[in-house]
C-alpha positions as CSV (number, residue, x, y, z in Angstrom):
1,C,4.6,228.6,341.3
2,R,8.0,230.4,340.7
3,Q,10.0,227.3,341.7
4,A,8.3,224.9,339.4
5,L,10.4,223.6,336.5
6,R,9.6,225.1,333.1
7,S,11.2,224.5,329.7
8,A,10.8,228.2,328.7
9,A,10.4,231.6,330.4
10,G,6.9,233.0,330.2
11,P,4.1,234.6,332.3
12,E,3.8,233.8,335.9
13,V,1.3,231.2,337.1
14,D,-1.8,232.7,338.7
15,F,-2.0,230.4,341.7
16,A,-5.6,231.2,342.6
17,R,-6.7,230.4,339.1
18,A,-4.5,227.2,339.0
19,E,-6.2,226.1,342.2
20,R,-9.7,226.6,340.7
21,E,-8.8,224.8,337.5
22,H,-7.4,221.9,339.5
23,Q,-10.5,221.7,341.7
24,L,-12.7,221.6,338.6
25,Y,-10.5,218.7,337.3
26,V,-10.9,216.8,340.5
27,G,-14.6,217.7,340.7
28,V,-15.3,216.2,337.2
29,L,-13.6,212.9,338.1
30,R,-15.2,212.6,341.5
31,G,-18.5,214.4,341.1
32,K,-19.5,214.2,337.5
33,L,-18.0,210.8,336.7
34,G,-18.4,209.1,340.2
35,L,-14.8,207.9,340.4
36,Q,-13.0,207.4,343.7
37,V,-10.3,210.0,343.8
38,L,-7.4,209.8,346.3
39,E,-5.6,213.1,346.6
40,L,-2.0,213.1,347.7
41,P,-1.1,215.8,350.3
42,A,0.6,218.9,349.1
43,D,4.3,219.2,349.8
44,E,5.5,222.8,349.6
45,S,9.1,221.6,349.3
46,L,8.3,219.9,345.9
47,P,6.9,222.5,343.5
48,D,6.3,220.0,340.8
49,C,4.4,217.5,342.9
50,V,1.0,218.3,341.4
51,F,2.2,216.3,338.3
52,V,1.6,212.9,339.9
53,E,1.6,211.1,336.5
54,D,5.4,211.3,336.3
55,V,6.2,209.3,339.4
56,A,4.2,206.1,338.8
57,V,3.1,203.9,335.8
58,V,0.2,201.6,336.8
59,C,-1.1,198.8,334.7
60,E,-3.5,196.2,336.0
61,E,-2.3,195.1,339.5
62,T,1.3,196.4,339.1
63,A,2.6,199.9,339.9
64,L,6.1,200.9,338.8
65,L,7.5,203.8,340.8
66,T,9.6,205.8,338.4
67,R,12.9,207.6,338.8
68,P,12.1,211.1,337.5
69,G,14.6,212.7,335.2
70,A,14.8,215.9,337.1
71,P,16.7,215.3,340.4
72,S,14.6,217.9,342.2
73,R,11.5,215.6,341.7
74,R,12.9,212.3,343.1
75,K,11.4,212.8,346.5
76,E,7.9,213.0,345.0
77,V,8.0,209.2,344.7
78,E,7.7,208.7,348.5
79,A,4.1,210.0,348.8
80,M,3.0,208.1,345.8
81,K,4.5,204.9,347.2
82,R,2.5,205.2,350.4
83,V,-0.8,205.7,348.7
84,L,-0.2,202.9,346.1
85,E,0.8,200.5,348.9
86,S,-2.6,201.3,350.6
87,L,-4.3,200.0,347.4
88,N,-2.5,196.6,347.7
89,L,-0.9,197.0,344.3
90,N,2.3,195.1,343.4
91,I,4.9,197.8,343.8
92,V,8.1,197.8,341.7
93,E,10.7,200.4,342.5
94,M,13.2,201.7,340.0
95,V,16.4,201.6,342.0
96,D,19.0,201.6,339.1
97,E,20.8,205.1,339.4
98,N,21.5,204.9,335.7
99,A,17.8,204.9,334.8
100,T,15.4,207.8,334.4
101,L,11.7,207.6,333.6
102,D,8.9,210.1,333.7
103,G,5.3,208.8,333.4
104,G,4.6,211.6,331.0
105,D,6.8,209.7,328.5
106,V,4.7,206.5,328.8
107,L,1.8,206.0,326.5
108,F,-0.2,202.8,327.2
109,T,-2.6,202.0,324.4
110,G,-4.3,199.0,326.0
111,R,-2.2,196.8,323.8
112,E,1.3,198.0,324.2
113,F,3.6,200.7,325.6
114,F,5.3,203.4,323.7
115,V,8.1,205.2,325.8
116,G,9.4,208.5,324.8
117,L,13.3,208.9,325.0
118,S,13.5,212.5,326.1
119,R,15.4,214.9,328.4
120,R,13.6,213.1,331.2
121,T,13.5,209.5,330.2
122,N,16.4,207.3,329.0
123,Q,16.8,203.8,327.5
124,R,17.5,202.2,330.8
125,G,14.3,203.5,332.2
126,A,12.4,202.1,329.2
127,E,14.1,198.7,329.7
128,I,13.0,198.6,333.4
129,L,9.4,199.4,332.3
130,A,9.6,196.5,329.8
131,D,10.9,194.2,332.5
132,T,8.1,195.2,334.8
133,F,5.2,194.8,332.3
134,K,6.4,191.6,330.5
135,D,2.9,190.8,329.1
136,Y,3.1,193.9,326.7
137,A,5.4,195.0,323.9
138,V,7.4,198.1,324.7
139,S,8.7,200.4,321.9
140,T,10.8,203.5,322.3
141,V,10.2,206.8,320.5
142,P,12.7,209.6,320.2
143,V,11.3,212.9,321.6
144,H,13.3,216.0,320.7
145,D,11.3,219.2,320.7
146,S,9.0,218.6,323.6
147,L,9.2,217.8,327.3
148,H,7.5,214.4,327.1
149,L,6.0,212.1,324.6
150,K,2.5,212.9,325.9
151,S,3.2,216.6,325.4
152,F,1.7,216.1,321.9
153,C,-0.2,212.8,322.0
154,S,-2.4,210.6,324.1
155,M,-5.2,208.0,323.8
156,A,-8.6,209.5,322.9
157,G,-10.4,206.1,322.7
158,P,-9.9,202.4,322.8
159,N,-7.9,202.3,319.5
160,L,-7.6,206.1,318.9
161,I,-4.4,208.1,319.3
162,A,-4.8,211.9,319.6
163,I,-1.8,213.6,317.9
164,G,-0.7,217.1,317.3
165,S,0.0,218.6,313.9
166,S,3.6,219.7,314.4
167,E,6.3,218.1,312.3
168,A,7.8,216.5,315.5
169,A,4.5,215.1,316.6
170,Q,3.7,213.6,313.2
171,K,7.2,212.1,313.0
172,A,6.7,210.5,316.4
173,L,3.4,209.0,315.3
174,K,5.0,207.6,312.2
175,T,7.7,205.9,314.4
176,M,4.9,204.4,316.6
177,Q,3.1,203.1,313.6
178,Q,6.3,201.5,312.2
179,M,7.0,199.9,315.6
180,S,3.6,198.4,316.1
181,D,2.0,195.3,314.7
182,H,-1.3,196.9,315.3
183,R,-3.1,199.7,313.3
184,Y,-4.4,202.5,315.4
185,D,-6.9,205.2,314.3
186,K,-5.6,208.7,314.7
187,L,-7.3,212.0,315.6
188,T,-5.2,214.9,314.4
189,V,-5.6,218.2,316.2
190,P,-4.1,221.5,315.2
191,D,-2.5,222.2,318.6
192,D,0.1,219.9,320.1
193,A,-0.9,220.8,323.7
194,A,-4.5,219.9,322.9
195,A,-3.6,216.4,321.8
196,N,-3.0,215.6,325.5
197,C,-6.5,214.4,326.8
198,V,-7.8,212.0,329.3
199,Y,-9.8,209.1,328.0
200,L,-11.9,206.9,330.4
201,N,-14.1,204.0,329.7
202,I,-16.7,204.0,332.6
203,P,-19.3,201.2,332.7
204,S,-22.2,203.5,333.5
205,K,-21.1,206.4,331.2
206,G,-19.3,204.8,328.3
207,H,-16.5,206.6,326.5
208,V,-15.6,209.8,328.3
209,L,-13.0,212.3,327.2
210,L,-11.6,215.2,329.1
211,H,-10.1,217.7,326.6
212,R,-8.8,221.2,326.5
213,A,-11.4,223.9,326.6
214,P,-12.6,225.8,323.4
215,E,-11.5,229.1,324.8
216,E,-7.9,227.8,325.0
217,Y,-7.7,225.8,321.7
218,P,-10.8,226.5,319.7
219,E,-9.8,224.7,316.5
220,S,-8.7,221.6,318.4
221,A,-11.9,221.6,320.4
222,K,-13.9,221.5,317.1
223,V,-12.0,218.3,316.2
224,F,-12.9,216.7,319.5
225,E,-16.5,217.6,319.0
226,K,-16.7,215.2,316.0
227,L,-16.4,212.3,318.4
228,K,-20.1,211.6,318.7
229,D,-19.8,208.4,320.7
230,H,-17.9,210.2,323.5
231,M,-19.1,212.1,326.6
232,L,-17.0,215.2,326.0
233,I,-15.9,217.3,328.9
234,P,-13.8,220.5,328.3
235,I,-11.3,221.3,331.0
236,A,-9.2,224.5,331.2
237,N,-5.5,224.1,332.0
238,T,-4.2,227.5,331.3
239,E,-2.1,227.9,334.4
240,L,-0.3,224.6,334.7
241,E,0.4,224.7,331.0
242,K,2.8,227.6,331.8
243,V,4.9,225.1,333.7
244,D,4.7,222.4,331.1
245,G,1.6,220.7,332.6
246,S,-1.0,218.8,330.6
247,L,-4.3,217.2,331.5
248,T,-2.9,213.7,332.0
249,C,-0.1,215.0,334.3
250,C,-2.4,215.5,337.3
251,S,-3.8,212.0,337.7
252,V,-2.8,208.3,337.7
253,L,-5.7,206.2,336.6
254,I,-6.1,202.9,338.4
255,N,-8.6,200.2,337.5
256,K,-9.6,198.7,340.9
257,A,-12.7,197.2,342.3
258,S,-14.9,199.9,344.0
259,E,-14.8,198.3,347.4
260,L,-11.3,199.5,347.7
């Protein structure tokens, strides 16, 4: 906990509570929603390895292994590569040493990609993502006051972008709207951190949304509760948030046939 990267000093992570919160997260995906969950082995030499989203971008049958912006995180890619190979995905590796890309800066809307240009992701990383997923438009969005693009936004439905209320978040949303040929609906929540949620479309369950718990962000939770067509599942993330972790950070969603 003490070695994990963090953008600002703050309270120590309560490891036991972090473990309980993570077990609940995995339990919801596996038990409540019936998804197949593959857990990567813990690596005590890599304190940020719980944030698996940053080391791979998966779309359809292709997986891009990223080159994380923080040099201390580059070895995390090895474990991810092994598990993605076991799923018979088309693996693309980012070998250009001038490129950096964190998955937390990649927002896939189902129609196109938005890539945040941040402290962790650069233009070359975005270009390699565009080369990898040629069927989709890729637009870049400057990110200044947050770690990642998805620190203040995520998809909350098929055509719905959840976005924080801060000036930086709203400016980024405006950029995305200007870049896109498509008009998205938006769900504005008071808290930037709460705008990071996990949307799933599960055949037997319909629209499912994992969002931050009311005890953490009560006003934002009230906004999510207006989504009457969604199965809403509140998830606490108090401990990992201390080291810049969000709900999407801890999983890579892969749409594969269940026999795998």
